[in-house]
C-alpha positions as CSV (number, residue, x, y, z in Angstrom):
1,M,1.1,36.8,-1.6
2,R,1.0,33.4,-3.2
3,F,-1.9,31.0,-2.8
4,H,-1.3,27.3,-3.1
5,P,-4.3,24.9,-3.3
6,K,-4.4,22.2,-0.6
7,G,-1.8,19.5,-1.4
8,Y,0.5,21.8,-3.3
9,G,3.7,23.3,-1.9
10,G,5.1,22.6,1.5
11,Q,6.3,19.2,2.5
12,R,5.3,16.1,0.7
13,R,4.1,13.2,2.8
14,S,6.0,9.9,2.6
15,P,4.2,6.9,1.2
16,D,4.0,5.3,4.7
17,E,2.3,8.5,6.0
18,V,-0.2,8.4,3.2
19,K,-1.0,4.7,3.9
20,R,-1.3,5.4,7.6
21,D,-3.6,8.3,7.1
22,G,-5.7,6.3,4.6
23,W,-6.2,3.6,7.2
24,R,-7.0,5.9,10.1
25,E,-9.2,8.3,8.2
26,Q,-11.0,6.0,5.6
27,G,-10.4,2.4,6.7
28,V,-8.4,1.8,3.5
29,L,-5.4,-0.6,3.9
30,A,-2.6,-0.5,1.4
31,V,-0.1,-3.3,2.0
32,S,2.8,-4.6,-0.2
33,V,2.9,-8.3,-0.4
34,D,6.7,-7.9,-0.1
35,D,6.7,-5.8,3.1
36,Q,9.4,-7.3,5.2
37,R,7.8,-6.0,8.4
38,L,5.2,-8.8,8.0
39,T,5.7,-12.4,8.9
40,W,5.5,-15.1,6.2
41,P,1.9,-16.0,7.2
42,E,0.8,-12.4,7.1
43,R,2.4,-11.9,3.6
44,E,0.5,-15.0,2.4
45,L,-2.7,-13.6,3.8
46,V,-2.2,-10.4,1.9
47,E,-1.5,-12.4,-1.3
48,Q,-4.7,-14.4,-0.8
49,L,-6.8,-11.3,-0.2
50,G,-5.4,-9.5,-3.2
51,T,-6.0,-12.6,-5.4
52,R,-9.6,-13.0,-4.1
53,L,-10.5,-9.3,-4.6
54,Y,-8.6,-8.4,-7.7
55,G,-7.5,-11.7,-9.4
56,P,-4.1,-13.3,-9.8
57,R,-0.9,-11.2,-10.3
58,P,0.9,-11.5,-13.7
59,A,2.7,-14.8,-14.3
60,E,6.0,-13.0,-14.9
61,D,6.2,-12.3,-11.2
62,L,9.2,-14.3,-10.0
63,R,8.9,-13.9,-6.3
64,H,8.9,-17.6,-5.6
65,G,11.7,-18.5,-8.1
């Protein structure tokens, strides 16, 4: 009989499942500023929140170019 610690073996959760579970279980929100499911104003809000909480992103980011 093999024993696998929790999180090892079996099926790996997709990144979206991990994000959803983090939100539902811990109130943690992980959002990409480039997520195309969001509208432009929503993406701008994510950008502003990230900048306020963690500082500006590196200058080599060419999203607006």
